[in-house]
C-alpha positions in Angstrom: 0.0 0.0 0.0 2.7 2.5 0.9 4.5 2.3 -2.5 1.3 3.0 -4.3 0.6 5.9 -2.0 4.1 7.3 -2.6 3.6 7.1 -6.4 0.3 9.0 -6.1 1.8 11.7 -4.0 4.7 12.0 -6.3 2.4 12.3 -9.3 0.5 15.2 -7.9 3.7 17.1 -7.3 4.1 17.7 -11.1 2.7 21.0 -12.1 0.7 19.7 -15.1 -1.0 17.1 -12.9 -1.8 19.3 -9.9 -5.3 20.3 -11.1 -6.4 16.7 -11.8 -9.1 16.4 -9.2 -9.6 12.7 -9.6 -5.9 12.0 -9.0 -5.9 14.2 -5.9 -8.9 12.3 -4.6 -7.3 9.0 -5.3 -4.2 10.0 -3.4 -6.3 11.3 -0.5 -8.2 8.0 -0.3 -5.0 6.0 -0.5 -3.5 8.0 2.4 -6.7 7.7 4.5 -6.8 3.9 4.0 -3.2 3.6 5.0 -3.7 5.7 8.2 -6.8 3.7 9.1 -5.0 0.4 8.6 -2.2 1.6 10.9 -4.6 2.9 13.5 -6.5 -0.4 13.6 -3.5 -2.2 15.1 -4.5 -0.8 18.6 -1.0 0.6 19.4 0.2 1.6 22.9 0.5 5.2 24.0 4.0 5.9 22.6 3.1 4.3 19.3 -0.2 6.1 18.6 1.4 9.5 19.4 4.3 8.6 17.1 1.9 7.7 14.3 -0.3 10.7 14.6 2.7 13.0 14.7 4.4 11.5 11.7 1.3 11.3 9.6 -0.4 14.6 10.5 1.2 16.2 7.5 -0.2 19.2 5.6 -0.4 17.1 2.4 -3.1 14.8 3.7 -5.3 17.7 4.9 -4.8 19.9 1.9 -5.2 17.6 -1.1 -8.8 18.6 -1.7 -8.6 22.2 -0.3 -8.6 25.3 -2.4 -5.2 27.0 -2.4 -4.5 28.9 0.7 -3.2 32.5 0.8 0.1 33.1 2.4 -1.5 34.3 5.6 -3.9 31.4 5.7 -0.9 29.0 5.2 0.9 30.6 8.1 -2.0 29.9 10.4 -2.2 26.3 9.2 1.5 25.9 9.9 1.0 27.4 13.4 -1.7 24.8 14.1 0.5 22.0 12.9 3.4 23.3 15.1 1.1 23.3 18.1 0.1 19.7 17.4 3.6 18.5 17.0 4.9 20.2 20.1 2.0 19.0 22.2 2.5 15.4 21.2 6.2 15.6 21.9 5.4 16.7 25.4 2.8 14.0 26.0 5.1 11.3 24.5 7.7 12.0 27.3 6.4 10.1 30.3 9.1 11.2 32.6 9.0 13.7 35.5 5.2 14.2 35.7 4.1 15.0 39.2 0.6 14.5 40.5 -1.3 17.7 41.3 -4.6 16.3 42.3 -6.7 13.1 42.1 -10.5 13.3 42.3 -12.6 10.7 43.9 -13.8 9.5 40.5 -10.3 8.9 39.3 -9.8 12.1 37.3 -6.2 13.1 37.6 -4.2 16.2 37.0 -0.4 16.0 36.6 2.2 18.6 35.9 5.8 19.1 34.9 8.1 22.1 34.2 9.7 22.4 30.7 12.6 24.6 30.0 11.2 26.3 26.9 7.5 26.3 27.9 7.2 26.6 31.7 4.8 24.6 33.8 2.3 22.4 31.9 -0.7 20.5 33.2 -2.1 17.2 32.0 -5.6 16.0 32.7 -6.4 12.3 32.4 -10.1 11.3 32.5 -12.5 8.7 31.2 -15.9 10.0 29.9 -18.8 7.6 29.7 -19.7 8.7 26.1 -18.5 7.4 22.7 -15.7 9.3 21.0 -17.9 10.7 18.3 -20.2 12.4 20.9 -17.3 13.9 22.8 -15.6 15.0 19.5 -18.8 16.6 18.3 -19.2 18.6 21.5 -15.6 19.9 21.6 -15.2 20.6 17.9 -18.5 20.9 16.1 -20.2 22.7 19.0 -17.1 24.7 20.1 -18.9 28.0 20.2 -21.5 26.6 22.7 -18.8 25.9 25.4 -19.8 29.1 27.2 -23.3 27.6 27.7 -22.0 24.7 29.9 -18.6 25.6 31.2 -18.8 28.4 33.8 -15.0 29.0 33.4 -15.6 30.1 29.8 -17.6 33.3 29.0 -17.5 33.0 25.2 -15.8 31.1 22.4 -16.2 32.6 18.9 -14.8 31.4 15.6 -13.2 34.3 13.8 -12.2 32.5 10.7 -12.2 28.9 9.2 -9.3 27.8 7.1 -10.0 24.6 5.2 -11.5 21.7 7.1 -9.1 21.4 10.0 -8.0 24.9 11.1 -9.9 27.8 12.8 -9.0 31.1 14.4 -10.9 31.6 17.7 -11.4 34.3 20.3 -12.1 33.0 23.8 -13.1 35.0 26.8 -12.4 33.3 30.2 -14.7 34.2 33.1 -13.2 35.8 36.2 -12.5 33.4 39.0 -14.5 33.5 42.3 -13.6 36.5 44.3 -11.9 38.0 41.2 -8.6 36.4 42.3 -7.8 36.1 38.6 -9.6 38.8 36.5 -11.1 38.4 33.1 -8.6 37.0 30.4 -9.1 36.5 26.7 -7.2 34.6 24.1 -6.8 34.6 20.3 -5.8 31.1 19.2 -5.2 29.0 16.1 -6.7 25.6 16.5 -6.4 22.5 14.3 -8.1 19.1 14.5 -6.8 15.8 13.2 -8.7 12.5 13.2 -6.7 9.4 12.3 -8.5 6.1 12.8 -9.7 5.9 16.3 -7.5 8.8 17.6 -8.6 12.4 17.6 -6.2 15.3 18.4 -7.4 18.9 18.9 -4.4 21.2 19.2 -3.9 25.0 19.5 -1.7 27.9 20.5 -1.9 31.7 20.7 -1.7 33.7 17.6 -2.2 37.3 16.4 -5.2 38.3 14.3 -5.5 41.8 13.0 -9.3 41.9 13.3 -9.2 41.1 17.0 -7.0 43.5 18.9 -6.8 43.6 22.7 -10.2 44.1 24.3 -11.1 46.7 27.0 -11.6 45.0 30.3 -9.6 41.9 29.5 -5.9 41.0 29.8 -4.7 39.2 26.7 -3.2 36.0 27.9 -1.3 33.4 25.9 -1.8 29.6 25.6 0.0 26.8 24.0 1.1 24.5 22.9 -2.1 22.8 24.1 -4.1 19.8 22.9 -6.8 17.3 23.7 -6.4 13.7 22.7 -9.5 11.5 22.4 -9.3 7.7 22.2 -11.9 4.9 22.8 -11.2 3.2 26.1 -9.7 -0.2 25.3 -12.3 -2.9 25.7 -15.1 -0.4 26.1 -15.6 1.5 22.8 -18.7 3.3 24.2 -16.4 5.2 26.6 -13.6 7.8 25.8 -10.3 8.4 27.3 -9.5 12.2 27.2 -6.1 13.6 27.8 -5.8 17.4 28.0 -2.4 19.1 27.9 -2.8 22.7 29.2 -0.1 25.4 28.9 -1.1 29.0 29.7 0.6 32.3 30.6 -2.1 34.3 32.3 0.0 37.5 32.3 -0.3 40.1 35.0 1.1 40.0 38.5 0.0 36.7 39.9 1.8 34.4 42.4 2.7 31.1 40.9 0.9 29.2 43.7 -2.4 30.9 42.7 -1.8 30.2 39.0 -1.0 26.5 39.6 -4.1 26.1 41.8 -6.4 27.9 39.3 -5.2 26.0 36.3 -5.3 22.5 37.9 -8.8 23.3 39.3 -9.9 24.5 35.8 -9.1 21.1 34.4 -11.0 19.2 37.1 -14.0 21.5 36.7 -13.9 21.1 32.9 -14.2 17.3 33.2 -17.1 17.7 35.6 -19.0 20.2 33.4 -18.3 18.2 30.2 -19.9 15.1 31.7 -22.9 17.1 32.8 -23.3 18.5 29.3 -23.0 15.1 27.6 -25.4 13.5 30.1 -28.1 16.1 29.3 -30.4 16.5 26.3 -28.5 16.5 23.0 -28.1 20.2 22.0 -29.8 21.3 18.8 
């Protein structure tokens, strides 16, 4: 299968064949089938991260897209960079320290990285199939403010192709206004390979969304959520959330660490409540 895929990809690189839609579709199908075959082997954590990282190339997501402008392409590359960095962090299993463990088994871990700072990792199991969780977090992204009290608003500013969006997020102030209102402008990309979904993002600049009055423009990323069916229980989903945020402003590290780890625990609780309720229209 791989040799045939390579030939198809090589063929579409020639200028006089680039506009042959049928050939591009054939290449896309070949790549998709190969990725699905690899994903079906039920790999361990290190293996699935390696496969997604290797095969989350711009080629597979752009074969049937209209040509991107230079600016659009820069955002696509930023999203891809966030995904690759996030997966590299998750792949390294060393030096993670437990921050909190909830009674239901939800766990938040953390580690300090020289070039990123402190990152947090949420590990939970959601009693819903992957497609349901994916739909809520991706397709219904702009409704997050309806069910997560830590989020005031999520708005999609621009869609680039099928996999990349620019978003503006407003975070709600914490109780007692310990941490005042923050907002973020982010580039996000989603990748779905077989039974694994990765939603990655990082802060970016967007001319049409300058800093807003009443909000401190914070920065996030690299960050990502990884969704996989729970082995032996396909109706349940294992969710891993890597969180990296610079809240800006003058805040003690102890408060920041407490707020971010609690934010992840709260997110899991509110997501379960959302999915257990009526299906949103």
